[in-house]
N, C-alpha and C positions, 0 to 999 in steps of 0.2 A: 306357216308350217310349224315354227317354234311355238306359236301360241296354241295350236292344236295339240301338240305333244304335251305342253304344260297342262292343258285342260283335261285331257284323258288321264294323265298321270295323277292329277289332283283328285279326280273322281276315284281312281283306284285306291289311293291312300285314304280318302275319306270313308269309303265303304269297308276298308280293312281295319279302321280304327277300333270298332267294338271288339274285335277278336285279337288285337295285337298284344293284349295282356297275357294271353296264353303262352305256354312254353315255346311253341314252335312258331314264333311271330314271323320269321323269315319266309316260311312256306305260305303262311296266310297272306302276307303282303304280295308275294310273287303270284299267287293264285288270283288275287284281286286285280293286279296290274295286267295279267294275261287276259282277263275278261274284258276290261275297259280298253286296253290297247287293241283288242280284236274289233271292238265296236269303232274305234278310231280308224281302223283300216277299212271298215265296211261303210262308214258314213258317206264318203265321197261317192260310193256306188249308189247309195240311196238317193242322194241329191241328183246324180246323173240320170237315174231312172225317172225321177219326178220331173226333171227338165224335159224329158222326151215325150211326156204325156201331151196329147193334143187338146188340152183344156185351157180355158182362160183362167185368170187369177181368181175371179169371183165364182168359179164353178167348183167349190170345195167338196160338195157331196160326190160328184163324179170322180174327183181326184181320190177321195177316200176309198170309194168302191174299187177303183183301179189298183189301189195299194193293197187290198185284201189278199189276193193271191201272191203278190210280190212279197208281202211281209212274211208269209209262210216260207217261201223259198229262201229269202235272205236270212231268216231266223235259223233255218237248218244249216245254211252256209256258215253262219256265225258259230254254230256249235262245232263245226269241223275246224274252223280257224282257231277257236279258243282252245280246243283239245291239242291242236298242233302247237300253239303257243305254249301250252302247259308242258308238252313234251320237250320243247326247246329250252324251257326253264328248268327241266329236270324234275318236274312234278310227277310225271309218270313216264313209263317207257314208250318208245315209238311203236313197239309191237302191239300196244293197246289199240292202235288205229286199225289193225287188221284182225282183231280178236272179236269174240262174241260180246265182250263187254262194251264195245264201241257204241252200239245202238242204245244200250241202257244208259250210258253216260250222256249220249246225245239228247235223249228224251228227258233226262233228269231235270234240267232247268229250262225246258222249252217254253213254258208259260211265262216265266219271268223274262226270258229273252224276247219273247214276242211283245210283251208290254214295253220293254226298253225301246224296241223298234218304233212303236207308236209315239213314245215320248220324243224320240229324235225327230220323227215326222212332224209332231206338233210344234216343236221348237222351230223347225225350219219354216213352217207355215206362218207362225207368229212373226218371225223375223221378216218374212216376205211381205206380210200385210203391213208391218211397221214401215218397211222401205216404201211400199206403195202409198202409205199415208204421208210420209215425208215428201215424196215426189208430188203428190196431189197438193200439199200445202205450198210447195215451191211454185207449182203451176198457178195456183190461185193468187199467190203474192205477185207473180209476174204479170198475170192478167189484170190484177187491180192496179198495178203500177202503169201498165200500158193504157188501161182505161183512163186513169187519172191524167196521164200525159196527153192522151187524145182529147180529153175533155178540155184541158187547159189550152191546147192548140186550137180547138174549135172556138173557145171563148175569145182567144186573141184574134182569130179570123173574123169574129163578129165585131170586135172592137176596132180593128184597123179600118175596115170600110166605113164604119160609123164616123170615125174621125176624118177619113179622107173626103167623104161626101160633104161634111160640114166645111172643111177647108176649101174645097172646090167652089162651094156656094159663096163663100166669102170672097174668093178671087174673082168669080164671075160678076159679082156686083161692082167690081172696080174696073173691069176690062174697058168699058166705053167711057166711064167717068174719068179715069186716070190710067192710061196704058202703062206709064212708067212705074206707077205703084204696083199695078197688076204684075208686071214683069219681075219686080223685086219680090213680090209675094210668091210667085212661081219658083224663084230661086230658093227661097226659104223652104217651100214645099218639097223641092227636089232634095234638099239637105235632110229634111225630115224623113223622106222615103228611104234615102240611103242609110241613115242611122237605124231606121226600123228594120231594113233588110240585114244590116250587120248584126243586129241583136235577135234575129228571128229564131236562131237555133239555141238561144240561151233563155232559160226560164227566169233567171235572176241576173241583174246587172248592178254595179255600184250606183248609189244614189247620185253621185256627181255626174255620172254618165246620163242618168235619167233627167237631171236638171239641164244638162247640155242639150238634150233632145227637146226639152221644154222651151228653151230659149228661142228656137226657131218658130215654134207654135205661137209663143207670145209676140214675136216680131210680126207675124202675119196679122194677129188680132190688133196690135197697136197701130198698124197701118190702117186698119178698118175703123177703129174707134178713136184714134188720135189721142189727144191729151185727156180724154175722159176715162181712159183705162190706165191704171197705175198698178204696177206689180212690186210687191215687197217680199223679199226672201229672207227668212230668219232660220238658217240651218246651222246647228251646232257643229263645230269642227270635228267633234267626236264621231258624228254619224255620216260624214260626207262620203265615206267609202263603205257604208253599210249596204248589204245586199237587199234589193227590192225587186219585185216582179217587174219585168219590162212593161212599159206603158201603163204604169199604175197611177202616176201623178197627173199625167196629161188629161185624162177624163175628168178628174176632180176640178182642175183649172178650167177646162172647157165648160163644165157645168156652172162654175161660178161666173164665167163671162157671159154665156148665152142666157142663163136663167136669172142672173143677178144684175150685173153691170149693164147689160143691154137694155134693161127696162128702167134705168135711172137716167133722167135727163142730164144731171150733173156728173154722171159717171161714178167712179169709186175706186177703191184700192182692193186688189186681191192679194191676200197675205198667205204666203206659203211657208210653213214652219215645219221643222223636223228636229226631234230630240230623242234622247234615250231615256226610258223609264224602266229601270231595273233590267229585266231580261227581254223587254219589249222595245220596239222602235215605233214611235208615234209620228205620223205625218198628218199635218193639219192644214186644210185649205179653207179660208174664210172669206166672205165677201159681204158688203152691205146689201140689205134688201129693202124694198119699198114697204113701209109699215102698212100702207093701205092695200097692198097686193094680197089676194087670198093665199093662205098657206097651202103648200102642195101636200096632197094626201099620200102621194107615193113618189118614190125616186124615179128619175128618168132612166133611159136605157143605159147610158154610160155608167151611172152609179150602180145599177143592177148587175152589170157585167163585172164591175170591180168587186162587188160583194161575192159573186159566184166564183171568181178567180181566187179570192182570198180563202174561201171555204174549201175549194178544191185542192189548193196547194198547202194550206196550213191547218185545215180543220177548224176546231174551236179556237185555236190560237190566232187565227186571222179574222179580224172583224172590221166592219165599216160602221161607224156610228155617225148619225146625222142629227144635227140640232138646228131646227128651223125656228128661230126666234123672231120677235117682232121687227128688229132692226138689223139682224145679222143671221147669215146662213153659214153653218160650220159643218164640214165633212172631215171626219178624222179616221185615219186608217191605223190599225194596230196590228203588228205582226212580230214574230220572233226576231230579236236582234242577232245579226250575224255579219261580221265584217269580212271583207276580202282579205286574202293572204297578203301579208306585207303592207297592210294599210297603215300601220304605225310609221 
């Protein structure tokens, strides 16, 4: 309300400025204020009439056609209100309203008043389309966020069964050979599933929690491969509580074990490293490979899903780089560094 009074008063003063240098500046200012305050009184009526029209927001032509007769009526009504406002300010006598001069004074500025009506209408429509644009942008942003979350969820749903089936295959191979070991592996798998369910509603978890999850997977694989599988963890203390996507390290280690260590008679060491590199967190998993084994032309399913998750969550800032050399296979994840609150 106060803003509207200030707006119409400012317009009144602005349009009176060119004539304020004359001797009767008070009369000029009051006449200008009477005109624009009258439009201030009628503008809510214009908005209310427009809101009653049975047209959609994009049907601008129909809306304009409907306002044509309305504009003439409101313009005549404005003339009556402006003359009454002038009489109230003492610019003319109230008796003018009932005299023969009333019609002449009413028609005097009719064209200008009619143009002002359409300016008010145009400003209203511009503001309406701007609000519609902002609402559309907000809806698009929400849809993009929902799509991104749904895509990440779908990728996790792909990853979890992929890991689960491999773990079950590992356990089934030990059931008849060593039931006690199979039972131990099942216990570790149960812990894995519990931790996975605890983190299912979180896109990111601390790296320390991800490594705790990894411990159970490594325990299952060590039972299967025995002394031929060795795990070495080199994680800087600075990044232990950095946020990482849930289940992002396990597929890298699984790839190193199943496609690297499993094909070496003497086994080998899977090295898991994490460090900060400026604004990025680097997670590196490496394993020895057989020099005589053909180089892989493309990444396996687990690595493909890791790459897709990084791109979906971090865009260009999330990358998976693979280096398949003659004696070593290295998978390195790079993502924005962000520590959990209270990590220090």
